[in-house]
C-alpha positions in Angstrom: -10.8 11.9 -27.5 -14.4 11.2 -28.3 -17.3 9.7 -26.5 -16.6 6.3 -28.1 -13.1 6.3 -26.5 -14.6 7.3 -23.1 -16.9 4.2 -23.4 -13.6 2.1 -24.0 -11.7 3.4 -21.2 -10.8 0.9 -18.5 -11.4 2.6 -15.2 -10.8 -0.5 -13.0 -7.6 0.7 -11.3 -9.4 3.9 -10.1 -12.2 2.0 -8.5 -12.8 1.5 -4.7 -14.9 -1.3 -3.3 -17.2 -0.3 -0.4 -19.9 -2.7 1.0 -19.6 -4.7 -2.3 -20.5 -1.5 -4.2 -18.0 0.2 -6.7 -17.0 3.9 -6.5 -15.0 5.5 -9.3 -12.5 8.3 -8.0 -14.1 11.5 -8.8 -10.9 13.3 -9.0 -9.5 10.8 -11.5 -12.8 11.0 -13.4 -12.7 14.7 -13.9 -9.2 14.7 -14.9 -10.1 12.2 -17.7 -13.0 14.4 -18.7 -10.7 17.5 -19.1 -8.2 15.4 -21.1 -11.2 14.6 -23.4 -12.5 18.1 -23.7 -10.7 20.9 -22.0 -13.9 22.9 -22.1 -15.9 20.3 -20.1 -17.8 21.8 -17.2 -19.9 20.6 -14.4 -22.8 22.4 -12.6 -24.4 21.7 -9.2 -28.1 22.5 -9.6 -29.6 24.9 -7.2 -33.0 24.8 -5.5 -33.5 28.2 -4.2 -30.5 28.9 -1.8 -29.8 25.1 -1.4 -27.7 22.9 -3.6 -29.9 19.9 -2.9 -33.6 19.0 -3.0 -35.2 18.5 0.4 -37.3 15.2 0.2 -39.1 14.4 3.6 -36.0 15.3 5.6 -33.5 13.6 3.2 -31.9 15.1 0.3 -31.4 14.7 -3.4 -28.5 16.4 -5.4 -28.5 17.1 -9.1 -25.4 17.8 -11.2 -25.0 18.5 -14.9 -21.9 17.6 -16.9 -21.3 19.2 -20.3 -18.7 17.5 -22.6 -18.3 18.1 -26.4 -21.1 20.6 -26.1 -23.5 18.0 -24.8 -25.2 18.4 -21.4 -26.2 15.3 -19.2 -27.8 15.7 -15.8 -27.9 13.1 -13.0 -29.3 13.0 -9.5 -28.2 11.2 -6.5 -29.6 10.8 -2.8 -27.3 12.0 -0.1 -26.4 8.5 1.5 -24.5 7.0 4.5 -21.9 4.3 4.1 -24.7 1.8 3.8 -26.2 3.7 0.8 -29.2 4.5 2.8 -30.6 8.1 2.5 -29.5 10.2 5.5 -32.0 12.2 7.4 -30.9 15.9 8.0 -27.6 15.3 6.3 -24.7 17.7 7.0 -22.5 19.7 4.7 -19.8 16.8 4.5 -22.4 14.2 3.4 -23.9 16.7 0.9 -20.6 17.5 -0.7 -19.7 13.7 -0.9 -23.0 13.1 -2.7 -22.2 16.0 -5.1 -19.1 14.7 -6.1 -20.4 11.1 -6.6 -23.2 12.5 -8.6 -20.7 14.3 -10.9 -19.0 11.2 -11.5 -22.2 9.4 -12.3 -23.1 12.2 -14.6 -19.9 11.7 -16.3 -20.7 8.0 -17.0 -23.7 9.1 -18.8 -21.1 10.5 -21.3 -19.5 7.0 -21.4 -16.7 7.2 -18.9 -17.1 4.1 -16.4 -20.6 3.7 -17.6 -20.0 -0.2 -17.5 -19.6 0.1 -13.9 -23.3 1.2 -13.4 -24.2 -1.5 -15.9 -22.7 -4.2 -13.7 -20.0 -5.1 -16.0 -16.4 -6.0 -15.0 -14.6 -4.7 -18.1 -15.3 -2.3 -21.1 -16.5 -4.0 -24.3 -13.7 -5.7 -26.2 -11.2 -6.1 -23.3 -10.1 -9.3 -21.9 -9.8 -9.8 -18.1 -6.3 -9.7 -16.7 -4.9 -12.9 -15.4 -5.3 -13.3 -11.5 -2.2 -12.5 -9.5 -1.2 -15.6 -7.5 -1.7 -15.2 -3.8 1.2 -15.1 -1.7 2.1 -15.1 2.1 3.6 -12.1 3.4 7.2 -12.8 4.5 7.4 -9.6 6.6 5.2 -8.2 9.4 2.5 -6.0 8.2 4.1 -3.0 10.0 7.2 -3.4 7.8 5.2 -3.7 4.6 3.3 -0.4 5.2 5.5 2.6 3.9 6.5 5.1 6.5 4.8 8.0 4.9 1.5 6.0 4.9 1.9 5.2 8.5 1.5 8.8 9.4 -1.9 8.9 7.2 -3.0 5.8 8.9 -2.3 7.2 12.5 -4.3 10.3 11.5 -7.2 8.0 10.3 -7.2 6.1 13.6 -7.3 9.2 15.5 -10.2 10.5 13.4 -12.2 7.1 13.8 -11.6 7.3 17.5 -12.7 10.9 17.9 -15.7 10.4 15.6 -16.9 7.3 17.5 -16.4 9.1 20.9 -18.6 11.8 19.5 -21.3 9.6 18.4 -20.6 10.2 14.7 -20.4 6.5 13.6 -21.1 7.1 9.9 -18.1 9.5 9.6 -15.9 6.9 11.4 -16.9 4.0 9.2 -16.5 6.2 6.0 -13.0 6.8 7.3 -12.5 3.1 7.8 -13.8 2.2 4.4 -11.6 4.6 2.8 -8.5 2.5 3.5 -8.6 -0.3 0.9 -5.0 -1.7 0.8 -4.9 -5.0 2.9 -1.7 -4.4 4.6 -2.8 -0.8 5.4 -6.1 -1.9 6.7 -4.5 -4.5 9.1 -2.1 -1.8 10.3 -4.9 0.7 11.0 -6.8 -2.3 12.7 -3.9 -2.9 15.0 -4.0 0.8 16.2 -7.6 0.6 17.3 -8.5 -0.5 21.0 -10.9 -3.5 21.1 -14.1 -1.4 21.8 -13.5 0.5 18.6 -12.9 -2.6 16.7 -16.0 -4.1 18.1 -18.0 -1.1 17.2 -16.8 -1.3 13.6 -17.7 -5.1 13.4 -21.0 -4.3 14.8 -21.6 -1.4 12.3 -20.6 -3.5 9.4 -22.8 -6.4 10.3 -25.6 -4.4 11.3 
């Protein structure tokens, strides 16, 4: 596989939408990079003993991806769920930024580049026909697979614990991580009204 093939790869099935922004799954993207070039590597740039650059209390991470013997470096601020720079970010936020930055650096080699260019599809590919909307014939609880219900219950507990601890960013990130409509509704049904109100307020704020 060449860079030309990476440019033509349709990544839409592996993109998540959060706050009208598109995020490509880093795990899938890196798997594709290794398929293209088993010798591919990525490196987190260091600043002394830190894996990020401190900028007035916020942070910027830098990641270099090498594919086909060519290295490309990309930078990314450590941001919250609203894509705003976080003051004094914790390890979780820094790690999230590093993996997003690695994915962005992969785009410089062609994989998913059209996402950052604001395009819907790679060059030369036609948009798929829209799927007709339908009205569910079963309750949402019955449409969610049993193994996913346990995952959603864990997410609900995490959201509640995070909000109770005053960690709203972590709670919203967990909420946004669930993208399937039926699963989202099921998760919503497991939250008390005060937590639902807090999510609405955070989303509208």
